[in-house]
C-alpha positions in Angstrom: 28.5 28.8 26.5 28.7 32.6 26.8 30.4 32.8 23.4 27.6 30.6 21.8 24.9 32.9 23.3 26.8 36.0 22.0 26.9 34.5 18.5 23.2 33.6 18.5 22.3 37.1 19.7 24.5 38.7 17.0 22.8 36.4 14.3 19.4 37.7 15.4 20.6 41.2 15.4 22.1 40.8 11.9 18.8 39.7 10.5 17.0 42.6 12.2 19.5 45.1 11.0 19.4 44.0 7.4 15.6 44.1 7.5 15.6 47.6 9.1 17.9 48.9 6.3 15.7 47.2 3.7 12.7 49.2 4.9 14.4 52.5 4.5 13.4 54.8 1.6 17.0 55.8 1.2 19.0 53.6 -1.2 22.3 52.6 0.4 25.4 51.0 -1.3 28.5 50.2 0.6 31.7 49.6 -1.4 35.0 48.2 -0.1 38.4 49.7 -0.7 38.6 47.9 -4.0 35.3 49.5 -5.2 33.5 46.1 -4.9 30.0 45.8 -3.4 30.1 45.1 0.3 26.5 45.8 1.2 23.3 47.0 -0.4 19.7 47.4 0.7 16.5 46.5 -1.1 15.8 50.1 -2.1 19.0 50.3 -4.1 18.2 47.2 -6.2 14.7 48.5 -6.8 15.9 51.9 -7.8 18.3 50.7 -10.5 16.7 47.3 -11.4 19.9 45.3 -10.6 19.2 41.5 -10.8 19.9 39.5 -7.7 22.5 37.4 -9.6 24.5 40.5 -10.3 24.5 41.8 -6.8 25.3 38.5 -5.2 28.4 38.2 -7.3 29.8 41.3 -5.5 30.5 43.3 -8.7 32.7 46.4 -8.7 31.2 49.8 -9.1 32.0 50.2 -12.8 30.0 47.0 -13.5 27.0 48.5 -11.8 27.4 51.7 -13.8 27.6 49.8 -17.1 24.5 47.7 -16.2 22.5 50.8 -15.4 23.7 52.5 -18.6 22.6 49.5 -20.6 19.1 49.9 -19.2 19.2 53.6 -20.1 18.8 54.7 -16.5 20.8 57.9 -16.9 19.5 61.0 -18.8 22.7 61.3 -20.8 22.9 61.3 -24.6 24.5 58.2 -26.1 27.4 60.2 -27.5 28.4 61.4 -24.1 27.5 58.3 -22.0 31.0 56.7 -21.9 32.6 60.0 -20.7 29.8 60.4 -18.1 30.4 56.9 -16.7 34.2 57.5 -16.5 33.6 60.7 -14.7 31.2 59.1 -12.2 33.6 56.3 -11.5 36.6 58.6 -11.1 34.7 60.9 -8.7 33.7 58.0 -6.5 37.3 56.7 -6.4 38.5 60.2 -5.5 36.6 60.4 -2.3 33.8 62.3 -0.7 31.3 64.2 -3.0 29.1 67.0 -1.9 25.3 66.2 -2.1 24.2 66.6 -5.7 21.1 66.1 -7.8 20.9 63.2 -10.3 18.0 63.0 -12.8 17.0 59.5 -14.0 15.3 58.6 -17.3 12.1 57.6 -15.5 11.6 61.3 -14.5 12.7 60.8 -10.9 15.2 63.1 -9.2 17.7 61.8 -6.6 19.7 63.6 -3.9 23.1 61.7 -4.1 26.0 61.7 -1.7 29.3 59.8 -1.3 31.3 59.5 1.9 34.6 57.7 2.6 34.6 55.0 5.3 37.4 54.7 7.9 38.7 51.6 6.1 38.9 53.3 2.7 35.5 52.1 1.4 32.7 54.3 0.2 29.1 54.8 1.3 26.7 55.9 -1.5 23.2 57.1 -0.7 20.3 58.0 -3.1 17.3 59.8 -1.7 14.2 60.3 -4.0 13.1 64.0 -3.9 11.1 63.9 -7.1 7.8 65.0 -5.5 9.3 67.5 -3.1 11.5 69.7 -5.3 9.9 71.9 -8.0 11.9 74.2 -10.3 10.8 77.3 -8.4 12.0 75.8 -5.1 15.5 74.8 -6.2 17.0 77.9 -4.6 15.3 77.1 -1.3 16.5 73.5 -1.5 20.1 74.7 -2.0 19.8 76.8 1.2 19.1 73.7 3.3 21.6 71.4 1.6 24.0 72.0 4.4 21.4 70.7 6.9 20.6 67.7 4.7 24.3 67.0 4.3 24.7 67.1 8.1 21.8 64.7 8.6 23.1 62.4 5.8 26.5 62.2 7.5 24.9 61.2 10.8 22.5 58.7 9.2 25.3 57.2 7.0 27.7 56.9 9.9 25.0 54.9 11.9 24.2 52.8 8.9 27.9 51.9 8.6 28.0 51.2 12.3 25.0 48.9 12.0 26.5 47.0 9.1 29.7 46.6 11.1 27.8 45.4 14.1 26.1 42.8 11.9 29.5 41.5 10.7 31.0 41.5 14.1 29.6 38.4 16.0 31.0 39.7 19.4 28.9 42.8 19.7 26.2 42.8 22.4 22.4 43.0 21.8 22.3 46.1 24.1 24.5 48.1 21.9 22.5 47.1 18.8 19.3 48.3 20.5 20.8 51.6 21.4 22.0 52.0 17.8 18.5 51.1 16.5 16.9 53.9 18.7 19.5 56.4 17.5 18.8 55.4 13.9 15.1 55.9 14.4 15.8 59.3 15.8 17.9 60.3 12.8 15.3 59.1 10.4 12.7 61.2 12.1 14.9 64.2 11.9 15.4 63.6 8.2 11.7 63.4 7.7 11.3 66.8 9.4 13.8 68.3 7.0 12.0 66.7 4.0 8.7 68.1 5.3 10.3 71.6 5.6 11.6 71.3 2.0 8.1 70.3 0.8 6.5 73.3 2.5 9.1 75.6 1.0 8.4 74.1 -2.4 4.7 74.9 -2.3 4.5 78.1 -0.2 4.9 81.8 -1.1 7.8 83.2 0.9 6.3 86.7 1.4 2.7 85.9 2.5 2.8 82.3 3.6 -0.1 81.4 1.2 0.3 78.5 -1.3 2.4 79.5 -4.3 1.0 79.1 -7.8 2.3 75.6 -8.4 1.2 74.4 -4.9 -2.3 76.0 -5.2 -3.0 74.6 -8.7 -2.0 71.1 -7.6 -4.1 71.2 -4.4 -7.1 72.8 -6.2 -7.0 70.1 -8.9 -7.1 67.4 -6.2 -10.1 69.1 -4.6 -11.9 69.3 -8.0 -11.4 65.6 -8.5 -12.6 64.7 -5.0 -16.3 63.8 -4.7 -18.4 66.6 -3.2 -21.3 66.0 -0.8 -24.8 66.0 -2.4 -26.1 69.5 -3.1 -22.7 71.0 -2.6 -19.8 71.8 -5.0 -16.5 73.6 -5.3 -16.3 77.4 -5.7 -13.3 79.4 -6.8 -12.6 83.1 -6.1 -10.1 85.1 -8.1 -9.1 88.2 -6.0 -7.1 91.2 -7.1 -6.0 94.2 -4.9 -7.5 97.4 -6.3 -5.0 100.1 -7.3 -2.1 98.2 -5.8 0.4 100.2 -7.8 -0.7 103.4 -6.0 -0.1 101.6 -2.6 3.5 100.8 -3.8 4.0 104.3 -5.1 2.8 105.9 -1.8 4.2 103.6 0.8 7.1 101.9 -1.1 7.6 98.2 -1.7 7.8 97.5 2.0 4.4 99.0 2.4 3.1 97.0 -0.5 4.5 93.8 1.0 2.8 94.7 4.4 -0.5 95.2 2.5 -0.2 91.7 0.9 0.6 90.0 4.1 -2.4 91.7 5.8 -4.6 90.6 2.9 -3.6 87.0 3.3 -4.1 87.2 7.1 -7.7 88.6 6.7 -8.6 86.1 4.0 -7.2 83.2 6.0 -9.3 84.2 9.1 -12.4 84.4 6.8 -12.2 80.8 5.4 -12.1 77.3 6.9 -8.8 75.5 7.5 -9.9 72.9 4.8 -10.2 75.7 2.2 -7.3 76.7 0.0 -5.6 80.1 -0.3 -2.9 80.8 -2.9 -0.9 83.7 -4.4 -1.0 83.3 -8.2 1.3 86.3 -8.8 1.8 89.9 -7.9 -1.3 91.1 -6.1 -3.5 88.3 -7.6 -4.8 85.7 -5.2 -7.2 82.8 -5.4 -9.4 80.9 -2.9 -11.1 77.5 -3.2 -14.2 76.8 -1.1 -14.9 73.1 -1.2 -18.2 71.4 -0.3 -20.3 74.6 -0.1 -23.7 75.6 -1.6 -23.9 78.6 -3.9 -25.5 80.7 -1.2 -22.8 79.8 1.3 -20.1 80.7 -1.2 -21.6 84.1 -1.9 -22.0 84.9 1.8 -18.3 84.0 2.5 -17.2 86.0 -0.5 -19.1 89.1 0.7 -17.6 88.7 4.1 -14.1 88.6 2.7 -14.7 91.7 0.5 -16.0 93.7 3.5 -13.3 92.4 5.8 -10.6 93.9 3.6 -12.5 97.2 3.1 -13.2 97.7 6.8 -9.8 96.5 8.1 -6.8 98.7 7.2 -3.3 97.8 8.2 -0.5 99.9 9.7 2.9 100.4 8.1 5.0 102.3 10.7 2.9 105.4 11.5 0.9 105.2 8.2 -2.5 103.5 7.8 -2.9 101.6 4.6 -6.5 101.2 3.4 -7.3 99.0 0.5 -10.1 97.2 -1.3 -10.3 94.1 -3.5 -12.3 92.9 -6.5 -13.5 89.3 -6.7 -14.6 87.1 -9.5 -16.6 84.0 -8.4 -17.0 80.8 -10.4 -18.8 77.6 -9.4 -17.5 74.3 -10.7 -19.8 72.5 -13.1 -20.1 68.8 -13.9 -18.2 69.3 -17.2 -15.1 70.8 -15.6 -12.1 68.5 -15.7 -9.3 70.9 -14.9 -9.1 73.7 -12.3 -7.8 76.0 -15.1 -11.2 75.9 -16.7 -12.8 77.3 -13.5 -10.0 79.8 -13.1 -10.6 81.2 -16.6 -14.3 81.8 -15.8 -13.5 83.4 -12.4 -10.8 85.6 -14.1 -13.4 86.8 -16.6 -15.7 87.7 -13.8 -12.9 89.5 -12.0 -12.2 91.6 -15.1 -15.8 92.7 -15.1 -15.6 93.6 -11.4 -12.6 95.8 -12.0 -14.2 97.4 -15.1 -17.4 98.1 -13.3 -15.8 100.2 -10.5 -13.8 97.8 -8.3 -14.5 96.8 -4.7 -17.2 94.5 -5.9 -18.0 90.8 -6.6 -19.0 89.5 -10.0 -20.3 86.0 -10.6 -19.2 84.0 -13.7 -21.8 82.2 -15.9 -21.4 78.4 -16.0 
């Protein structure tokens, strides 16, 4: 009787475990020692478009590679495809592979890893990082690869353990519940790392403001969002006056301190829902969303005076600075944020030409 109850409990646990693995965003493929498919989750079949008939036949890894190549999944020229497939197969057979990026033909980018099981099999994982990693953030991504590898190893070991539990009808439901909670914890930790990577990909490392790519993407979303009646989007282009003289007098460390101070003052002068980005060097931009023209001009004047009246300290030295601002209000015909930036940039040029430490408004 006890054995029957244990079998029933394990059958229920098996179904739950498979369903849990099928809900994961990480594609998982478990190979046995002969390189044949032992287990796969739903995300894996969706990612590569493998038909159910192929996967249910327990194909070997080379058959999966050949099927994916026939569907032009890999971004490899035809003349080098055979050699690429041979290298992939040989690498998996050789053992563990450090986490690496794989670009697919649909434009997605995968973080791929391979680990050796205790029984000689292989665990392959594919994590979609297409939206998180931008070219300018690759260096930052490499710096936390070690952390991702550590988290991957823990997550994969638990995934292997759960598959093993599903196959072993003598394991208790209590152990499965503990493993489930541990897996949830590891998934949460991975999500934290992914969020950290996302922030690094869109944030300027010196000032903490959005970087150029992050600002342009967020500003475009704001432009496309419907504004309240009587209100619209306003963009400010901001440039530090005579920034070269600050660098010459106080050195680059002093210049860096001046830029950090600028971002701090600007950040305190706008709402949390507004956008602040560093577009390059000493050039910054602000998006005020859902404001009237009068409100936008008052905020802009407050930012200008806040910088003028609030110097910063660099060691024992006081750094005073001013800024010039070009202001542009979005019109109904604007379809891209670059159109508004161009008008604000023209107004900024006039502000600097007319004496600096002033605001110029662009014509719509």
